[in-house]
C-alpha positions in Angstrom: -14.7 -18.3 -9.8 -17.8 -18.6 -7.9 -17.0 -19.0 -4.4 -14.4 -15.6 -4.2 -14.1 -12.3 -5.9 -10.7 -11.1 -7.4 -10.0 -7.5 -7.6 -5.9 -7.4 -9.0 -5.9 -3.9 -8.9 -8.5 -2.6 -6.3 -6.0 -0.1 -5.2 -2.4 0.6 -6.6 -0.5 -2.6 -6.2 -3.1 -3.7 -4.0 -5.1 -6.6 -4.9 -8.7 -7.5 -3.2 -9.7 -11.5 -2.2 -13.1 -11.4 -0.9 -14.6 -14.6 -0.1 -18.1 -14.9 -1.3 -20.3 -17.8 0.4 -22.6 -15.5 2.6 -25.1 -17.6 3.2 -22.8 -20.1 4.5 -20.7 -17.2 6.5 -18.1 -18.3 4.0 -17.9 -22.0 5.2 -14.2 -23.3 3.8 -15.4 -25.8 1.4 -12.8 -27.4 -1.0 -14.3 -25.5 -4.2 -13.3 -22.4 -2.3 -10.0 -23.2 -1.3 -9.1 -24.2 -4.7 -10.4 -20.7 -6.3 -8.7 -19.0 -3.4 -5.2 -21.2 -3.8 -5.5 -20.2 -7.9 -6.1 -16.7 -7.2 -3.3 -16.3 -5.1 -1.0 -18.1 -7.7 -2.0 -15.8 -10.1 -1.4 -13.0 -8.2 1.8 -14.0 -6.9 2.6 -14.1 -10.3 1.5 -10.4 -11.4 4.5 -8.1 -11.2 1.5 -5.1 -10.7 0.4 -6.7 -7.5 2.8 -6.0 -4.4 0.3 -6.7 -1.3 -2.8 -8.6 -1.0 -6.0 -8.3 1.1 -8.1 -10.8 2.0 -11.6 -10.1 2.9 -15.4 -11.9 3.8 -17.5 -9.6 4.9 -19.1 -8.0 7.9 -20.7 -11.2 9.4 -18.0 -13.6 9.0 -14.2 -13.6 7.8 -15.2 -17.2 7.6 -17.2 -19.4 10.4 -15.2 -22.6 9.9 -14.9 -25.8 7.1 -18.0 -26.8 5.4 -18.4 -29.5 7.9 -21.4 -31.2 5.8 -18.2 -32.0 3.2 -16.7 -34.1 6.0 -19.5 -35.6 8.0 -19.8 -38.8 6.5 -15.6 -39.2 5.9 -13.4 -41.7 7.2 -9.5 -41.5 7.7 -8.7 -42.9 4.2 -11.2 -40.6 2.3 -9.6 -38.0 4.1 -6.3 -38.9 3.1 -7.5 -39.3 -0.1 -9.0 -36.0 -0.5 -5.6 -34.5 0.5 -7.2 -30.9 1.0 -4.5 -29.7 3.4 -2.3 -29.6 0.0 -4.2 -26.0 -1.2 -3.2 -24.8 2.7 0.2 -25.5 2.1 0.4 -23.7 -1.5 -1.6 -20.6 0.1 0.8 -21.0 2.5 3.8 -20.3 -0.1 2.2 -17.1 -1.2 5.1 -15.0 -1.6 3.8 -11.4 -1.6 2.6 -9.9 1.7 -0.7 -11.5 2.8 -3.0 -9.3 5.2 -6.3 -10.4 6.5 -9.4 -8.2 6.9 -11.6 -9.9 9.5 -15.0 -8.5 10.8 -17.4 -11.3 12.4 -16.8 -15.0 12.7 -13.3 -16.0 12.3 -13.6 -19.8 13.4 -12.0 -23.1 13.0 -10.7 -23.1 9.1 -11.4 -19.5 9.1 -9.4 -19.0 12.3 -6.5 -20.6 10.5 -6.8 -19.1 7.1 -6.7 -15.7 8.9 -3.5 -16.8 10.8 -2.2 -18.3 7.5 -2.0 -14.4 7.0 1.1 -12.3 7.5 -0.8 -9.6 9.1 -4.2 -9.2 10.7 -6.2 -6.6 11.0 -9.9 -6.7 12.7 -13.1 -5.0 13.4 -14.4 -4.7 16.7 -17.1 -7.4 16.1 -14.4 -10.1 15.2 -14.6 -13.2 17.0 -11.7 -15.8 16.6 -11.6 -19.6 17.6 -10.9 -23.2 17.3 -14.2 -24.6 18.7 -13.5 -28.3 16.6 -13.1 -30.3 20.1 -16.7 -29.7 20.1 -17.7 -31.8 17.0 -15.1 -34.4 18.4 -11.9 -33.3 16.2 -9.5 -31.0 16.5 -7.9 -28.3 14.1 -6.0 -29.7 11.2 -4.9 -26.9 9.0 -2.5 -25.2 11.5 -4.5 -24.0 14.4 -2.6 -26.3 17.0 0.5 -25.0 15.5 0.5 -21.3 14.1 -2.0 -20.3 17.2 0.4 -21.8 20.3 3.2 -19.7 18.7 1.2 -16.8 18.5 -0.6 -16.3 22.0 1.6 -19.3 24.0 1.3 -22.8 25.1 -1.5 -22.4 28.0 -3.8 -19.9 26.0 -3.7 -22.4 22.6 -4.6 -25.2 24.6 -7.3 -23.3 26.9 -8.8 -22.3 23.5 -8.1 -25.5 21.4 -9.4 -27.9 24.6 -12.5 -25.7 25.4 -13.3 -24.9 21.9 -13.6 -20.9 23.6 -13.9 -17.8 21.5 -12.0 -14.6 22.1 -13.0 -11.6 20.5 -11.0 -8.6 19.0 -9.6 -7.0 22.0 -8.2 -10.0 23.5 -6.7 -11.1 20.1 -4.6 -7.8 20.1 -3.8 -8.2 24.0 -2.3 -11.8 23.1 -0.7 -11.0 20.0 -2.6 -12.5 17.5 -3.7 -9.7 15.6 -2.2 -6.5 14.4 -5.1 -3.7 15.2 -8.5 -3.4 16.0 -10.6 -0.4 14.5 -14.4 0.1 14.3 -16.3 -2.2 11.7 -16.6 0.5 9.2 -13.2 0.9 9.1 -11.4 -2.8 9.3 -11.6 -3.1 5.1 -9.8 0.1 4.6 -7.6 -0.1 7.5 -6.1 -3.3 5.9 -5.9 -1.5 2.6 -4.2 1.4 4.0 -2.0 -1.3 5.5 -1.3 -3.2 2.0 -0.5 0.7 0.6 2.0 1.2 2.8 3.8 -2.0 2.1 3.3 -1.5 -1.4 5.3 1.6 -1.9 8.1 -0.2 -0.8 10.7 -2.5 -2.7 8.2 -5.7 -3.5 11.7 -7.3 -3.9 13.0 -6.7 -0.7 9.3 -7.3 0.8 9.1 -10.7 -0.4 12.6 -11.8 0.7 12.0 -10.2 4.1 8.8 -11.7 4.6 10.5 -14.9 3.9 13.1 -14.3 6.4 10.4 -13.8 8.8 8.5 -16.7 8.1 11.8 -18.8 8.6 12.4 -17.6 12.3 9.5 -19.8 12.9 11.1 -23.4 11.9 14.8 -23.2 12.5 17.0 -22.0 15.2 19.0 -19.0 16.1 22.2 -19.8 14.3 20.3 -21.1 11.5 17.8 -18.3 11.3 20.8 -15.6 11.2 22.1 -17.1 8.0 18.8 -17.2 6.2 18.7 -13.6 7.0 22.2 -12.8 6.2 21.7 -14.5 2.9 18.4 -12.8 1.8 19.9 -9.3 2.8 22.8 -10.1 0.7 20.6 -10.7 -1.8 18.6 -7.0 -1.9 21.9 -5.8 -3.3 21.7 -7.4 -6.8 18.3 -5.4 -7.2 17.8 -2.4 -8.9 15.1 -1.2 -6.4 18.6 -1.1 -3.7 20.2 1.3 -5.8 17.3 3.2 -6.4 16.3 3.0 -2.6 19.8 4.1 -1.2 20.3 7.1 -3.6 17.0 8.3 -3.3 17.9 8.3 0.7 21.3 9.9 -0.7 19.5 12.7 -2.6 16.3 13.3 -0.3 13.7 12.2 -2.1 11.0 9.8 -2.4 12.5 6.2 -4.5 10.6 4.8 -7.4 10.5 1.2 -7.2 9.9 -1.0 -10.4 10.6 -4.4 -8.6 13.7 -5.3 -10.2 
């Protein structure tokens, strides 16, 4: 894998994926996205991994898609390439996925961060969907996830003008979880992942699935789905262990079973 670095057990039960195209500000070309998809599939199937952190570097999480790969393409070319099928697979990652963002998260980079379940940002982070400035529009979920996260009016302004927002604006808009000094953003994301990794991995996976379903259904159907997943946790050994540990006033030892 040339464009990402993967450490399955960077910390106990926490995997780290680092995008690795520093000269291109981690621009998301087809090869990088394919490598990322395969890495996430492997980590999803690794029972030692319970949470995943995705990061870039201090200068850029990802500054957008690789425009050079698209500049001369026609609509039919783009249809045949079907680059968004890779994004669809990333979205299906079942384990909790946290973006650790510093510097630029623009265009496809912003969309990739929003595909994650949580975002921890450094004070230098900048978010934006500037595709309008090159004659196109977001295509990997930018108009959908951004609108759900920050509301119609703000999403319209960002998408239709291409303006950037800084980390503190992103926090106040509800786009991200927290802002920390640049030297702490990765450690803070890993700390969040470690907290999640201490929980039952089965319960975490089912809870993530239920939260995501809330964006796709009306309330009655969402409540039904939540209830089904709640009942399903009672078929796990982790549920027995967690409740027994609570009764016995000790820390649970979850096995992911």
